[in-house]
C-alpha positions in Angstrom: -11.5 -19.2 -1.0 -9.1 -17.6 -3.5 -5.5 -17.0 -2.6 -4.1 -13.5 -2.2 -1.4 -12.4 -4.5 -0.9 -8.8 -3.4 -1.6 -8.8 0.3 -1.2 -11.1 3.2 -4.2 -10.7 5.4 -2.5 -12.5 8.3 -0.2 -9.5 8.7 -3.0 -7.1 9.5 -4.9 -9.8 11.4 -1.9 -10.2 13.7 -1.4 -6.5 14.0 -5.1 -6.1 15.0 -4.6 -8.6 17.9 -6.6 -11.3 16.1 -9.7 -9.2 16.3 -11.8 -9.5 13.1 -13.8 -6.3 13.9 -10.6 -4.3 14.2 -9.1 -6.1 11.1 -12.1 -4.9 9.1 -12.1 -1.4 10.6 -8.4 -1.0 9.8 -9.0 -2.3 6.3 -11.7 0.2 5.7 -9.5 3.0 7.1 -6.9 2.0 4.5 -9.5 2.1 1.7 -10.7 5.5 2.9 -7.2 7.0 3.1 -5.0 5.4 0.5 -6.4 7.3 -2.5 -5.4 10.6 -0.9 -2.0 9.2 0.1 -1.3 8.1 -3.5 -2.5 11.4 -4.8 0.2 13.1 -2.8 2.8 10.7 -4.2 1.5 11.5 -7.8 1.5 15.2 -7.1 5.1 15.0 -5.8 6.3 12.9 -8.7 4.7 15.1 -11.3 6.1 18.2 -9.6 9.6 16.7 -9.3 9.8 17.6 -5.7 12.3 15.0 -4.4 11.7 15.6 -0.7 8.0 15.4 -1.1 8.3 12.2 -3.2 10.4 10.5 -0.4 8.0 11.7 2.3 4.8 10.7 0.6 6.2 7.3 -0.5 7.5 6.6 3.0 4.0 7.4 4.5 2.2 5.2 2.0 4.8 2.4 2.4 4.2 2.3 6.1 0.5 1.9 5.6 0.7 -0.8 3.0 3.2 -2.7 5.0 0.5 -3.4 7.6 -1.5 -5.1 4.8 1.3 -7.4 4.0 1.5 -5.9 0.5 5.1 -6.8 -0.1 5.4 -6.0 -3.8 3.9 -2.5 -3.2 6.1 -1.9 -0.2 9.1 -2.8 -2.3 8.0 -0.6 -5.2 7.6 2.4 -2.9 10.9 1.7 -1.3 12.6 1.5 -4.7 11.3 5.0 -5.6 12.4 6.4 -2.3 15.9 5.1 -2.9 16.0 6.2 -6.5 14.9 9.7 -5.7 17.4 9.9 -2.8 20.2 9.0 -5.0 19.2 10.4 -8.4 16.5 12.9 -7.6 14.0 11.5 -10.2 11.3 8.9 -10.8 11.5 6.7 -13.9 9.1 7.0 -16.7 5.9 4.9 -16.3 6.4 4.5 -12.5 3.1 6.2 -11.6 0.9 4.1 -14.0 2.5 0.8 -13.0 2.2 1.7 -9.3 -1.4 2.8 -9.7 -2.2 -0.6 -11.2 -0.5 -2.4 -8.3 -2.3 -0.2 -5.8 -5.7 -1.1 -7.5 -4.8 -4.8 -7.1 -4.0 -4.3 -3.4 -7.3 -2.4 -2.9 -9.3 -5.2 -4.6 -7.8 -7.8 -2.3 -8.3 -5.6 0.8 -12.0 -5.3 -0.1 -12.2 -9.1 -0.6 -10.4 -9.9 2.6 -12.8 -7.7 4.5 -15.6 -10.1 3.4 -14.0 -13.5 3.3 -11.1 -13.5 5.7 -12.0 -15.1 9.0 -8.6 -15.4 10.7 -8.9 -19.2 10.6 -6.2 -19.1 7.9 -3.7 -17.6 10.4 
């Protein structure tokens, strides 16, 4: 089995009460909802709406935290803090974050098929 670089499946497995069926259902829920959540982040960043950026990042950050996606959690937290203190997002943030989000999604899909909880 390959290692995970962008998520830690044990975090969600523990949050699901060590229930593989629940683990997979929550993973699928993430896959179903994360594109719309990131679209709200994108829309807020492109529109320069500071309060909407903070809110949408915070919402997505809470969701990816359940996946053990530490780098993505940190990236979203960085933007929240940057916007709170400076009111803007830095150039290139969306593209870099979209790439990271894609990597997380790929690992979530893989974990749904190969993670058994025995690794916990």
